[in-house]
C-alpha positions as CSV (number, residue, x, y, z in Angstrom):
1,X,-4.2,14.3,-7.1
2,X,-2.4,10.9,-7.3
3,X,-2.1,9.0,-4.1
4,X,-0.2,5.8,-3.3
5,X,-1.0,3.9,-0.2
6,X,1.1,1.5,1.9
7,X,0.0,-2.1,1.9
8,X,1.4,-5.2,3.4
9,X,2.0,-8.1,1.0
10,X,0.3,-11.2,2.3
11,X,0.5,-13.6,-0.7
12,X,2.5,-13.7,-3.9
13,X,1.7,-15.4,-7.2
14,X,3.9,-13.4,-9.5
15,X,3.1,-11.2,-11.3
16,X,0.2,-10.6,-8.9
17,X,0.0,-10.4,-5.1
18,X,-2.5,-10.0,-2.4
19,X,-1.9,-6.9,-0.1
20,X,-3.7,-5.7,2.9
21,X,-4.2,-2.4,4.7
22,X,-6.5,-1.5,7.5
23,X,-8.2,-4.9,7.2
24,X,-8.9,-4.6,3.5
25,X,-7.3,-7.0,1.0
26,X,-6.7,-6.2,-2.6
27,X,-5.2,-8.0,-5.6
28,X,-2.3,-5.9,-6.8
29,X,0.2,-6.2,-9.6
30,X,3.9,-6.4,-8.6
31,X,5.2,-6.4,-12.2
32,X,6.8,-3.0,-11.8
33,X,9.1,-4.4,-9.1
34,X,11.9,-7.0,-9.6
35,X,10.4,-10.5,-9.2
36,X,12.9,-11.6,-6.6
37,X,12.7,-8.5,-4.4
38,X,9.1,-8.6,-3.2
39,X,8.5,-11.0,-0.3
40,X,5.5,-11.8,1.8
41,X,5.5,-9.5,4.8
42,X,7.0,-6.5,2.8
43,X,5.3,-3.2,2.7
44,X,4.7,-1.6,-0.7
45,X,3.3,1.6,-2.0
46,X,0.3,0.8,-4.2
47,X,-0.9,3.2,-6.8
48,X,-3.8,2.4,-9.2
49,X,-3.4,-1.4,-8.3
50,X,0.3,-1.5,-8.9
51,X,3.0,-1.9,-6.3
52,X,5.6,0.9,-7.2
53,X,8.0,0.8,-4.3
54,X,9.0,-1.4,-1.4
55,X,9.2,0.5,1.9
56,X,9.8,-0.4,5.5
57,X,7.1,-0.9,8.2
58,X,8.0,2.4,10.0
59,X,7.5,4.4,6.8
60,X,4.3,2.7,6.1
61,X,3.0,3.5,9.6
62,X,4.0,7.2,9.2
63,X,2.3,7.4,5.8
64,X,-0.9,6.0,7.2
65,X,-0.8,8.4,10.1
66,X,-0.6,11.3,7.7
67,X,-3.3,9.9,5.4
68,X,-5.6,9.4,8.5
69,X,-5.1,13.0,9.5
70,X,-5.9,14.2,6.0
71,X,-9.1,12.1,5.9
72,X,-10.2,13.5,9.3
73,X,-9.8,17.0,8.1
74,X,-11.7,16.3,4.9
75,X,-14.5,14.6,7.0
76,X,-14.7,17.7,9.2
77,X,-15.0,20.0,6.2
78,X,-17.8,17.8,4.8
79,X,-19.6,17.4,8.1
């Protein structure tokens, strides 16, 4: 299964950026998005270290809500 997660861009040094989610920061590539479209503060979907789409904050929050629910179910099944 492939999963892309929402992250907030906190620093840009094209073609790379630093993005953060849930207190974790990662270096990501933004090469797949137009250089002048990604801004600090934007939310992006990150898949395998690459930003693949810009989304709004509301969508990022909704995606994390669902991902957290899925992780809770998986934790219950393992526990």
